[in-house]
C-alpha angles and dihedrals in degrees: 000000000000118000092247091060092048090063094050099048096090124072120238093250092060099033099059121112101240095039092047088052090053091049090049091053091049093046091053098040098031091217133023137176122241090252092050091051091047092049093050100045100028123215136120124297091252095049095046091046093050092050091049090048092050092050091048093049089051092054098249098110138041123207128211127184119208138172116242110186104314096334134085117234128192116214129189133206134178116259120225088264091051093049091046092050092048091050088051088051091051089052089049090054091047091050090048092052091047091051089050091053091047104032095169094056103069112161120251125241113277 
């Protein structure tokens, strides 16, 4: 796959800085509460919520509400599609780094 195609293989929902950060947190931690995600990535309540909602609507995240003590807590996990897309992204990054190390060996169109 040519380098140009590598950059266009991800949709704009997934390949956005804040949403990619959220996905990275969930990939690493497997599950995280709303407050944990907000603490790690920063941002306002409204911004974080809208990014989480967009990822959920696109099928990348699942949401689960649970009661902890006397309080409700919302936790998020990656769906199979979210995990698959992130794994594809990691391969993209690996391919990009390999191409950088071997600049004369760009792959041909498939």
